[in-house]
C-alpha positions as CSV (number, residue, x, y, z in Angstrom):
1,Q,119.2,100.2,128.9
2,V,115.4,100.8,129.2
3,Q,113.4,99.1,126.7
4,L,109.6,98.6,126.2
5,V,108.7,95.6,124.0
6,Q,105.1,95.4,122.8
7,S,103.2,92.3,121.5
8,G,99.6,91.7,120.7
9,G,97.3,93.6,118.5
10,G,95.9,92.6,115.1
11,L,92.8,92.6,113.2
12,V,89.6,91.9,115.0
13,Q,85.9,92.1,114.2
14,P,83.6,94.8,116.1
15,G,82.7,93.3,119.6
16,G,85.8,91.1,119.8
17,S,88.7,91.3,122.2
18,L,92.4,91.7,122.1
19,R,95.1,91.8,124.6
20,L,98.3,93.9,124.3
21,S,101.4,93.3,126.2
22,C,104.3,95.7,127.1
23,A,107.3,93.9,128.5
24,A,109.9,96.2,130.2
25,S,113.8,95.7,130.6
26,G,116.3,97.9,132.3
27,F,113.9,98.9,135.1
28,T,111.4,97.5,137.4
29,L,108.1,98.8,136.0
30,G,106.3,98.3,139.3
31,G,107.9,101.2,140.6
32,Y,106.6,103.5,138.0
33,N,103.7,104.9,136.4
34,I,102.9,103.0,133.1
35,G,100.5,104.1,130.5
36,W,98.8,103.1,127.1
37,F,98.2,105.8,124.5
38,R,96.8,105.5,120.9
39,Q,97.2,107.3,117.6
40,A,94.5,107.0,115.0
41,P,95.5,108.2,111.4
42,G,95.2,112.0,111.0
43,K,94.8,112.4,114.9
44,E,97.0,113.2,117.7
45,R,98.1,110.6,120.2
46,E,95.7,110.2,123.1
47,F,95.7,108.8,126.5
48,V,94.0,105.4,127.0
49,A,94.8,104.0,130.3
50,H,97.5,104.0,133.0
51,I,98.5,102.1,136.1
52,R,100.3,103.9,138.8
53,S,103.3,102.3,140.8
54,A,100.9,101.9,143.8
55,G,98.3,100.0,141.6
56,S,95.5,102.4,141.0
57,T,94.4,102.7,137.5
58,A,92.6,105.4,135.4
59,Y,90.9,105.3,131.9
60,A,90.0,107.5,129.0
61,D,86.1,108.0,129.1
62,S,86.1,106.4,125.7
63,V,87.3,103.1,126.9
64,K,86.1,102.8,130.5
65,G,84.2,99.7,131.2
66,R,85.7,97.8,128.0
67,F,89.5,98.2,128.7
68,T,91.4,96.8,131.5
69,I,95.0,97.7,132.4
70,S,97.0,95.4,134.5
71,R,100.6,94.6,135.7
72,D,102.4,91.3,136.2
73,N,105.5,92.2,138.4
74,A,106.9,88.9,138.1
75,K,107.0,89.1,134.3
76,N,107.8,92.8,134.5
77,T,105.0,93.3,131.9
78,V,102.0,95.6,131.6
79,Y,98.9,94.3,129.7
80,L,95.9,96.1,128.1
81,Q,92.9,93.9,127.8
82,M,90.4,95.3,125.1
83,N,86.9,93.9,125.0
84,S,83.9,95.2,123.1
85,L,86.1,96.7,120.4
86,K,84.7,99.2,118.1
87,P,86.0,100.5,114.7
88,E,86.9,103.8,116.5
89,D,89.3,101.9,118.6
90,T,91.5,101.4,115.5
91,A,94.8,102.9,116.0
92,V,98.3,102.4,116.7
93,Y,98.7,101.6,120.5
94,Y,101.8,102.6,122.3
95,C,102.8,101.7,126.0
96,N,104.6,104.5,128.1
97,A,106.9,104.5,131.1
98,N,107.4,107.7,133.1
99,L,110.8,107.6,134.4
100,P,111.5,111.2,135.4
101,P,112.9,113.1,133.8
102,L,112.4,111.0,130.8
103,N,109.5,109.2,129.1
104,Y,110.0,106.0,127.3
105,W,107.7,104.5,124.5
106,G,107.3,101.1,123.2
107,Q,107.5,100.6,119.4
108,G,103.8,100.7,118.8
109,T,101.4,98.1,117.8
110,Q,98.4,98.1,115.3
111,V,95.0,97.6,116.3
112,T,92.4,97.3,113.5
113,V,88.7,96.8,114.2
114,S,86.8,95.9,111.0
115,S,84.3,93.6,109.7
């Protein structure tokens, strides 16, 4: 059974850092494209970052240079390191695994950036 279990997140002041984790079970995530998305109140879910099976990464312009996506194959886990956080980064963050023809989502984790 495919599962994505997220951890991390919370409340942080502007300029601070957080790391989100997405632990996979039921499949080997290194063989698939894994992404992070976020959804702020009243807004649609948007792309944040992804890491392809070959290891290449891509980022939304809004987070480029501040967020880093990485993968630990031994732990079957993908991470999102978020630095220089801004209030506009406040959202529920979701990890996503694209296992054609299906997409799987983590349970979501709240990130709040506020002083």
